[in-house]
N, C-alpha and C positions, 0 to 999 in steps of 0.2 A: 430731500435727503434719501439716499438708498444705501442700506447696509445689507449685504447678502446674508441669508440665514445660516450659511455654512461658516461664518466668521464667529470666533469664540468671544463675542461681546459679553461683558459681565451681565449676568441675569438681571440685576437691579437697574441696568441702563437700557434694557430693551424697551423700545417705544418712547424713549426720551428724545427731546429736541434740543439743539444747541441754544444756549441763552443768547439773547440779543434783541435790541429794539430794531425796528425795520430800517434798513439802509436803502432809501429810495432817492432817485434823482428828481428832486422837486425844488422849485424856486425858494420856498421858505421852510427851512428845517428847524422845528422848535420842539424836538422830541427827546434829545439826549442830554440836555442841561449843559451844553457847552457855553463858554463865553464867546459871543458872536464877533468880538473885535479881535483881529489878528495882532500879533506882536508888531510893535512900531519898527520902521526901517532900521533905526540904529540898533535896536535889540537883535533883529535878524542878522545884521552885519556882525555884531559881536559873537553870535552863535556860530556863524560861518567861519569867522576868524579863529575862534577857539578850536573848532573841529579840525580846521586845516592845520593848526599847530600840532595836534596830537596824531594826525593821519599817519606820519612816518613811523609811529610807534604801534600801529595796529597789528604788527606781527607778534606782539607780546600780550599776554593776558592783562586785563585791567586790575586795579587794586581791588581785591575781593572784599575788603572791609570798607571801601569807599570813604576813607577818613576825611578827605577834603570836603566832600559833599556833606557829611554828617556835621562837620564844623560849621559849614555855611547854614545848614538848617538850625543849628544851635543859635547862631547869630540872628536869623530871621525870627525865630520863636521868642527870643529875648525882646525883640522890638515888637512883635505882633501881639504876644500874650503877656509880656512883662515877667516871663520866667526864664531863667538861665538854666539850661540843662547841660550835662556833660556829654561828650561824644559817645560814651558807653551807654547813654540813655536814648539814643537815637539810632534809627535804622531805616534804610531806603530799599525799594524794590521797584519792579516794573508796574507801576500803578498801585493804588490802594487795593486792587483786587488781589495782587500777589501778596501784599501785606496780610490781608485777611486769610488767604489760603495758608500761609505760613503759620498764622496763629492757630488755625484748625489743625494743621499737621502736627504742631507742637503740643497742643493742649486738648485736642479732640481724640478721635479714634474709637475703635470697638470698645463698648462698655461705658463710653463717656457721652455726656449730654451738653448741648448748647441751648440756651434760653433766649428768646427775644420777644418782641411785642408788635403784633400785627395790626394794621398793614405796615410793612417796612420793606427795606431793599430786597428785591426778589432774587438776588444772587446768594444771600445767606443760606437758604436751604440747599442750594447746589454745592456750596463749600462743604456743608455737612454731609451731603450724600457722597461726595467725592472722597471724603476722609472717613466714611463709615461711622460718623458721629450722629447720635440720635438728636433730632431737631424738635424742640418743644417751644410752643408759642402761647402767649396770653394775649387776648384781644385788648386793644386800646379802648379808651372811652369814645363816645360819639363825636367829640371834638378832636379826636386823634391824640389827645394827651395820654400819658401813661396812667393806668389805674394803679396807683402806688400800693394800696392795701393788697391787691391781687399779685402784684410784682413781688413784693417782699415775701408774701406767703409762698409763692412759687419757688423763689430762691431757696427757701427753707426745705420745701417738700420735694422739689425736683432734684436738688443737689447737683446742679450743673457745674461743668468745669469752666464754662465761659457764660457770661451774660452779655449780650450785645444790644447796645442802644445807639441810635443814630440821631445826631443833633447838629443841624436841623435834620428832621426825619425825611427820608425819601420813601414814598412819593408825596407826602403831605406838606413838608416844609416846617412841621411843628418843631419848635425848640424844646430842649430839655432844661428846665431851670436848675441852677446850681444847687439849690437846696435838695432837689430830687436826685441829682447826681451824687451828692453826699450820702443821702439816705440809702441809695442802691449800693454804694461803696460799703457802708456800715453793715448792711445785710450780707454782702459777700464776705466781709471780713469775719463774720460769725458762722457762716454756713459751712456744711461739709460738702465734699465732692464724691458723688457715687463712683465707685471703682477706683478710688485713690486711698492713700494711707491716711491714718488718723492725723489730724492737725493740718491737713491740706484744705485750702479754701479757694472758691472760685475767683477768676479774674473778671473785672468789669472792662469791657471794650467799648469806648465811646468813639463812634465813627463821625468825625468832623469834616467830611468831604466838602461841605458848603459853608463852613463856619465863617469865612471871611465876609459873607454877605449878611451876617447878624447885625442887629442894631449896635451902632458904635457905643463902646463903653461896657457892653455885656461881657463878662469874663469867659474865657475858654476853660475847658477841663484840663488843658495843659498846666494851668496854674495849680492843680492838685497833685501832679505827678510826683514831686519831691516829698510829699507827705504820705503817699499811699502806694506801697509796693505791688498792690494787686490791681493797679489801674494802667490801662494802655489806651492811648489816644491816637487814632489813625487820621492822617491828613493826606491831601493830594494836591498836586500842582495842575491837575486837569481842569478845574472849574474856574475859580476866581483868577488863578494865575494865567489863564489863557494858554494852557500848555497840554491840552488833551492828546495831541499827536505825539508828544514826547514820551508819554507813558511813565510818569514818575510819581510814586507815592512814598509816604514815609510814616514812621510811628514814633511817638514819645512814650517812654515807659521806664520802669525800674530796670536796672542792668540785668537782673535775673530773667525778666521776660525777654529782653533783647537777646541774651545768650541762648535762651531756649529756642528762639527763632533762628539763630545762627546754626543750630544743630541741624535743622531741616532744610535750610536754604540750599539751592543748587550751587555748585562751585561756580565762581565768577558770574553770578546771575545778573549783575548789572554791568552792561557793556561800557567800554571806555567812551564811546560816542554818547551814550545816555548820560553818563556822569558829567562829561564835559558840557553837554547841552543844558543840563540842569544847573550847573555852576554858572554858565553864561547868563541864564535867565535871572538867577539870583543876584547877579551884578546889577540888574535893572529892576529890582523889586518894586520900586515906586511906580515905574512906567508900566510894569506888568499888571499891577493892581489899580491902575488909574481909572479904569472903567467900572470899578466895583460900585462906587457911590451912585453913578448914573444908573446902573442896572438895578440897584436897590430902589431908586426912585421910580424906575419903570415898573418894577414889581408892585410897588404900592399903588401906582396909578392904575395898573392893570387890575389889581384886586378890587379897587374901588369901582372901576368901570363895570366889571363882571357882576359885582354885587348890586349894581343899579338895574340889571336886566332881569326880566321875568321869563319864566318858562312854564307854560300851562297853568297860569294863574298864581304862581308862587315865585318868590325871589330866588335867583340862583345863589347857592351857598358856596362861599369861598373859605377855605381853610386858612387860618393864620399861618403865614409863611415867613421864615427868616432866611430863605434860600434865594436862588435865582430863578425859581419857577413858582407857579401858582396852581393849586389843586382845586377844582371846582366841580359842582354837580348840584343835585343828582338828576340824571336824565333817563327816562324810560327807554330811550333808543340811543344809547351811547355809540353803538356801531354806525348808526345812520349818520350822526353828527361827525364822527371821525372820518367816515368815508366821503361825506359831502365836502368837508374841508379839504380832504386830499384831492378831490376832483378840481378844486380851485387852487391847487399848488401849495397848500399849507399842511405840513405834517406836524401833528402833535402826538400825544401818547395816551392810549387807553390802557390804564394800569391800575392795579389795586381793586378795591371793592367795586362791585357792579354799580354802574351809573355815574362813576367819577371820571374826570379827564384831567390831564395835566399839560400845562403849556409852559415852555421855557422862555425866558426873556431874550428877545433878539434885538437887532438894531431898531432904531426908530422906524425905519422904512418897513422892516419885517413886521413889527408890531402893528403898524397902520394897516398893512395887508391882512394880518390876522383879524383885526377888529372888523374890517369891512367884510371879509369872508364870513366871519362868525355870525354877523348880523343877518346875512343872507341865509345862512344855514339854519339859524335859530327860527327865522320866519317860516321856512319850509317845515321844520320839525313841529312847529305849533299847528300846522295844518294837517299833519300826518295823522 
């Protein structure tokens, strides 16, 4: 990256690098938590048909309120989470990244703070930076669960405008139990917000990007939205829905939170093509989610396999995951293992605390390649 010194780049952005996992042309890409299985041919046909139908209208702006799509998400969540929400309680954007940015634009800003628990998604501090929001973190426990005593104390003392939790967490896969979600909500409902009027309380944002991979029967935070006006639950179609290339995220929250986001959204932010493609995929919800159970089984088998291996005389530690990836470590030479896997055509992710690695679940063939390559690399690392 080359930015000339004579450009008036913001001072706080000097020396920064664009966010992003490596995009490399390798046979086995297991680093960005995608669903490795493409949409079925009949789903692809429906998408193409629906886009063709609206193509003659592309001279007109799209529905800036995307009402049809919000209704479709209401139907999906009623089935998926057992909770019926009104259209006014739902909002969509170009990926959950834009959802999160709109939240920071609406509730963050100069003099405001956002609180989270590390390690967690590495884009959160960038949203804070880009909106001039102070970013405050509390370390998680050694097993990557949230230290609830420290979390509740921080909500009281930091007085953030937003508290962000990810369930399952990225990069660790750690779920947030419902009782802890409720405890964080209770703390937010009692806390003040630095820089806000008296009587204003923080919102709790639960990022459920990977929630469809959770153990069946475990409730979603969406089930609490109707009871808690300070709760926002972010979702995406990128992961379990196998729709990363479409860039569609959405959020469930009280109408007050949605209307706050509508203030900062760009006009016509969600194109007619994006809305149509999302609606087409939602026509085939069962097919789009048909690989989730298999990927869940793959995750469990991979975690068990990794746990059975030893590294320099100790068992590899695998974090409990309810997502479509597995976080494992710790390695004295994480970079060596990452690079040796890459030489063998397998790209995973070196992210989070030093010594830990993350592998996303791929197809059966991709996972077989990963296991074979990892055994080779592990043997080399033992000798290093």
